[in-house]
C-alpha positions as CSV (number, residue, x, y, z in Angstrom):
1,M,177.9,125.0,53.6
2,G,176.7,128.0,51.7
3,E,179.2,127.3,48.9
4,R,177.9,123.7,48.6
5,V,174.4,124.9,47.6
6,R,175.6,127.9,45.6
7,W,173.9,130.1,48.2
8,K,172.2,133.1,46.5
9,Q,174.2,132.9,43.3
10,P,172.7,134.7,40.3
11,E,171.7,131.6,38.4
12,L,169.4,130.8,41.3
13,T,168.2,134.3,42.4
14,S,167.5,135.3,38.8
15,R,164.9,132.4,38.6
16,G,163.2,133.6,41.8
17,I,164.3,130.5,43.8
18,D,164.0,130.4,47.6
19,Q,166.8,128.1,48.8
20,T,165.2,127.6,52.2
21,R,161.8,126.3,51.3
22,L,160.8,122.7,50.5
23,V,157.5,121.3,49.1
24,I,157.0,117.7,49.8
25,D,154.9,115.5,47.5
26,A,152.6,113.4,49.7
27,H,153.7,109.7,49.8
28,N,150.1,108.9,51.0
29,E,146.8,110.8,51.2
30,S,147.5,114.2,52.8
31,P,145.1,115.3,55.5
32,G,143.2,118.6,55.2
33,P,144.4,121.8,56.9
34,E,142.2,121.0,59.9
35,N,142.8,117.3,60.3
36,A,145.0,115.5,62.7
37,F,148.2,113.8,61.6
38,H,151.2,112.3,63.3
39,F,154.9,112.3,62.6
40,L,158.1,110.7,64.1
41,V,161.0,112.3,65.8
42,L,164.4,111.0,66.9
43,G,167.9,112.4,67.4
44,D,171.4,111.5,68.6
45,S,170.9,108.1,66.9
46,G,174.3,107.7,65.3
47,T,176.2,105.5,67.8
48,G,178.1,102.5,66.7
49,R,179.5,101.6,70.1
50,H,177.7,98.3,70.5
51,R,178.6,96.2,67.5
52,F,176.1,93.4,68.0
53,H,173.6,95.3,70.0
54,S,172.8,98.3,67.9
55,P,170.8,101.0,69.7
56,P,170.0,102.8,66.4
57,R,168.6,99.6,64.9
58,Q,166.5,98.9,68.0
59,I,165.0,102.4,67.7
60,A,164.5,102.1,63.9
61,E,162.6,98.8,64.5
62,R,160.3,100.5,67.0
63,L,159.6,103.3,64.5
64,L,158.8,100.8,61.8
65,T,155.5,100.1,63.6
66,H,154.4,103.6,62.7
67,K,156.3,104.2,59.5
68,S,153.5,103.7,56.9
69,Q,151.1,106.1,58.7
70,A,153.6,108.8,59.7
71,A,153.5,112.0,57.6
72,F,157.3,112.5,58.0
73,L,160.2,111.8,60.2
74,L,162.3,114.6,61.8
75,H,165.8,113.8,62.8
76,T,167.2,116.3,65.2
77,G,170.9,115.8,64.4
78,D,173.9,113.7,65.3
79,V,173.0,111.3,62.5
80,V,176.4,109.7,62.8
81,Y,178.9,109.5,65.7
82,L,181.5,110.3,66.6
83,V,182.8,112.7,64.0
84,G,180.3,112.3,61.1
85,A,182.8,110.5,58.9
86,A,181.9,108.8,55.6
87,D,183.2,105.4,56.8
88,Q,180.8,105.5,59.7
89,Y,177.6,105.9,57.7
90,R,177.3,102.3,56.6
91,D,177.1,100.8,60.1
92,N,175.8,103.8,62.0
93,F,173.1,104.9,59.6
94,L,172.5,103.0,56.4
95,R,172.1,99.6,58.1
96,P,169.9,100.7,61.0
97,F,167.6,102.8,58.9
98,R,167.6,100.8,55.7
99,E,163.8,100.5,55.5
100,W,163.6,104.3,54.9
101,L,166.0,104.1,51.9
102,R,165.1,103.3,48.3
103,D,166.7,99.9,47.6
104,G,167.6,99.7,51.3
105,E,168.0,96.0,51.2
106,Q,171.3,96.7,49.3
107,W,172.6,98.9,52.2
108,E,176.0,97.1,52.3
109,S,176.9,98.3,48.8
110,M,175.4,101.8,49.2
111,S,177.3,105.0,49.4
112,H,176.3,107.8,51.8
113,K,176.2,110.1,48.8
114,N,172.9,111.1,47.3
115,L,170.6,109.1,49.5
116,V,167.0,108.6,48.3
117,F,164.4,108.0,50.9
118,N,161.1,106.2,50.3
119,Q,159.3,108.4,52.9
120,P,160.1,111.9,54.1
121,F,163.2,111.7,56.3
122,L,164.1,115.2,57.3
123,P,167.3,115.9,59.4
124,V,169.1,118.9,60.7
125,P,172.8,118.8,61.4
126,G,174.0,118.1,65.0
127,N,177.4,119.0,66.4
128,H,178.8,115.5,65.7
129,D,177.8,115.9,62.0
130,Y,180.3,118.8,61.8
131,Y,183.1,117.3,63.9
132,D,186.7,116.8,62.7
133,L,189.6,115.3,64.5
134,S,192.9,117.2,64.9
135,L,195.8,115.6,63.1
136,P,197.4,114.0,66.2
137,V,194.1,112.6,67.4
138,A,193.2,111.4,63.9
139,L,196.5,109.5,63.7
140,I,196.0,107.8,67.0
141,A,192.4,106.9,66.1
142,G,193.4,105.6,62.7
143,L,196.4,103.6,63.9
144,T,194.4,102.0,66.7
145,L,191.4,101.2,64.6
146,P,192.4,97.6,63.6
147,L,193.3,96.8,67.2
148,R,190.0,98.2,68.5
149,R,188.1,96.2,65.9
150,H,190.0,93.1,66.9
151,L,189.7,93.5,70.7
152,Q,186.4,95.3,71.2
153,W,183.6,93.2,69.8
154,F,180.8,95.0,71.4
155,H,182.0,98.6,71.8
156,D,183.9,101.0,69.7
157,V,185.0,104.6,69.9
158,D,183.3,105.5,66.6
159,A,186.4,107.2,65.1
160,G,188.7,106.3,62.3
161,W,191.1,108.4,60.2
162,R,188.7,111.0,58.9
163,G,186.2,113.5,60.2
164,S,183.1,115.2,58.7
165,G,185.0,117.6,56.4
166,Q,183.3,120.5,58.2
167,G,179.9,118.9,57.4
168,E,180.8,117.8,53.9
169,V,179.7,114.2,54.5
170,Y,176.3,115.3,56.0
171,S,175.9,117.6,53.0
172,N,176.7,114.8,50.5
173,A,174.1,112.6,52.2
174,F,171.2,114.9,52.6
175,I,171.6,118.3,50.9
176,D,171.2,119.2,47.2
177,G,174.9,119.9,46.4
178,L,174.6,122.2,43.5
179,N,178.4,122.9,43.6
180,Q,178.9,119.4,42.4
181,L,177.1,120.0,39.1
182,H,178.9,121.3,36.1
183,S,177.6,124.6,34.9
184,T,176.2,122.9,31.8
185,K,174.1,120.6,34.0
186,L,173.0,123.2,36.6
187,S,170.2,124.8,34.5
188,E,168.6,121.4,33.7
189,H,168.8,120.3,37.3
190,V,167.2,123.5,38.6
191,E,164.4,123.4,36.0
192,T,163.7,119.8,36.8
193,H,163.8,119.8,40.6
194,Y,163.1,123.5,41.6
195,D,159.6,123.5,40.1
196,A,157.4,123.9,43.2
197,Q,155.8,127.2,44.0
198,W,155.4,128.8,47.4
199,D,154.1,132.4,47.9
200,G,155.4,133.4,44.4
201,S,158.8,131.9,44.8
202,R,160.2,128.7,43.3
203,C,161.6,126.1,45.5
204,L,162.9,122.5,45.7
205,R,160.4,119.7,45.4
206,Y,160.9,116.6,47.6
207,K,159.7,113.4,45.9
208,P,159.8,110.3,48.1
209,G,161.5,107.5,46.2
210,Q,162.8,109.8,43.5
211,N,164.5,113.0,44.7
212,T,164.8,113.6,48.5
213,R,167.4,116.3,48.8
214,L,167.2,119.2,51.2
215,P,167.7,122.8,49.8
216,N,170.0,124.0,52.6
217,R,171.4,123.3,56.1
218,Y,168.2,125.1,57.5
219,Y,164.9,125.0,55.7
220,R,161.1,125.1,56.2
221,F,158.2,123.1,54.8
222,R,154.4,123.0,55.4
223,H,152.2,120.0,56.0
224,A,148.4,120.1,56.6
225,G,148.5,123.8,57.7
226,V,151.5,123.4,60.0
227,D,154.8,125.2,59.2
228,V,158.0,123.3,60.2
229,F,161.2,125.2,60.6
230,A,164.3,123.0,60.6
231,I,167.2,125.0,62.1
232,D,171.0,124.5,62.1
233,S,171.7,125.4,65.8
234,N,175.4,124.7,65.5
235,T,176.0,128.3,64.3
236,L,173.8,129.8,66.9
237,I,175.6,128.5,70.0
238,T,177.0,131.2,72.3
239,P,180.4,130.1,73.6
240,I,180.7,130.2,77.4
241,G,183.8,130.8,79.5
242,E,185.8,133.3,81.3
243,T,187.5,136.1,79.4
244,Q,191.2,135.1,78.9
245,D,194.0,136.2,76.6
246,E,194.6,134.0,73.6
247,P,197.9,132.4,74.8
248,S,196.0,131.1,77.9
249,L,193.2,129.8,75.7
250,Q,195.7,128.1,73.4
251,R,197.3,126.5,76.4
252,D,194.0,125.2,77.6
253,L,193.3,123.9,74.1
254,R,196.6,121.9,74.0
255,E,195.8,120.4,77.4
256,L,192.3,119.3,76.2
257,E,193.7,117.8,73.1
258,A,196.3,116.0,75.1
259,K,193.6,114.6,77.3
260,Q,191.6,113.5,74.2
261,S,194.7,111.7,72.8
262,G,195.2,110.0,76.2
263,T,191.5,108.9,76.2
264,F,191.9,107.4,72.7
265,Q,195.0,105.5,73.8
266,A,193.3,104.2,77.0
267,L,190.3,103.0,74.9
268,A,192.7,101.0,72.7
269,S,194.2,99.1,75.6
270,P,193.3,95.4,75.7
271,Q,193.3,95.6,79.5
272,V,190.5,98.2,79.8
273,Q,187.4,96.7,81.5
274,E,183.9,97.2,80.1
275,E,182.7,99.5,82.8
276,K,185.8,101.6,82.4
277,R,185.4,101.7,78.6
278,D,181.9,103.2,78.9
279,E,183.3,105.8,81.3
280,L,186.1,106.7,78.9
281,L,183.6,107.0,76.0
282,D,181.5,109.4,78.0
283,E,184.6,111.4,78.9
284,L,185.6,111.5,75.3
285,E,182.3,113.0,74.3
286,T,182.6,115.6,77.0
287,L,186.0,116.5,75.8
288,Q,184.7,116.9,72.3
289,E,182.1,119.4,73.6
290,E,184.7,121.3,75.6
291,L,187.1,121.5,72.6
292,F,184.3,122.7,70.3
293,N,183.4,125.5,72.8
294,L,187.0,126.5,73.4
295,K,187.8,126.7,69.7
296,R,184.8,129.1,69.3
297,L,186.2,131.2,72.2
298,I,189.6,131.4,70.5
299,E,188.2,132.7,67.2
300,T,189.4,136.3,66.7
301,S,186.1,137.3,65.2
302,P,183.4,134.8,66.1
303,T,180.8,134.7,63.4
304,V,177.1,135.3,64.2
305,D,174.7,133.5,61.9
306,D,172.6,136.7,61.2
307,D,171.3,135.3,57.9
308,Q,169.6,132.3,59.7
309,M,168.3,134.4,62.6
310,L,166.8,136.9,60.3
311,W,165.3,134.1,58.1
312,L,163.8,132.5,61.2
313,Q,162.4,135.8,62.5
314,E,160.8,136.8,59.2
315,G,159.5,133.3,58.6
316,L,157.9,133.0,62.0
317,I,156.2,136.4,61.7
318,A,154.9,135.6,58.2
319,S,153.7,132.2,59.3
320,H,151.9,133.7,62.3
321,R,150.1,136.2,60.1
322,D,149.1,133.6,57.4
323,P,145.5,132.5,58.0
324,A,146.2,129.3,56.2
325,V,148.7,128.2,58.9
326,R,147.4,126.7,62.2
327,G,150.7,126.2,64.0
328,R,154.4,126.0,63.9
329,I,157.1,123.4,64.8
330,L,160.7,124.2,65.3
331,T,163.2,121.3,65.0
332,L,166.9,121.8,66.1
333,H,169.7,119.9,67.7
334,H,170.6,122.0,70.7
335,P,167.9,122.8,73.2
336,P,167.5,126.5,73.8
337,Y,168.0,126.0,77.6
338,V,170.5,123.5,79.0
339,T,172.5,123.0,82.1
340,E,175.8,121.8,80.5
341,K,178.7,124.1,81.2
342,T,179.8,124.3,77.6
343,K,176.5,125.7,76.3
């Protein structure tokens, strides 16, 4: 993800650019630093299980009641299920939340790339926005997709051939992908869009209806005296499990992947009943969580996201000491305290 934003590369640091800060141009009259305001929050909204009974659309319609008065919308991740793939964005995100998109009435012909929002829509990545399928599971999911679409009118497993590309699809949808710019265009882009000032540093300007990119996978912004810290909690999860040798862990991994393949095959069966299908879908999601955790345990040198932790620590201290700030909000996908065995 760092490579996608040219993290701390000289052409950015030499200009004094902070790649974690965002200044949002108000889409309506901004309240003073002591005034009340409200905002919207949702998460885990990316399901496409129910084809003609879309839960994301139902939620989006409820939110529309408050859209024009809300200062911003925070999305706490899992924008798209099941694996954050590009071909899932149209039905699982673009269609349900079309009123937040510029030219959203044309959602059917839209790409997930370079989305422009008409009002601040500010997500953080969830685990499903990072997921990828192993090759055997991807083959099963892809080969059964036509059959699932033919037989399962109201439910689907939300998985096709592809995955998220390790967050690439999420990045293309929401983050300012500086790595996609040719070097001759980079300077012009930076001068045009990184023109906001914050405590002596330049940063990205968020303009509803014009340029609504995020500077990084984690970032912060300020509204009416409140600092909002948007955190990528995927790289902060501590894997949980008994200490085992790597061959044992690899064996467990193969067993879990076999169970996952079997679940996909069971879901594709025309004989499966509706109640059983929901049970299998829940089982599939649990397997995804267990696989994610096990793969982290297997890593020979698990990485700790020290950069983000230090950024958060320093940012919270500076915010607390700043007399212009009256409070802080942290938005992230994984709750700090949970009861699930894989966290």
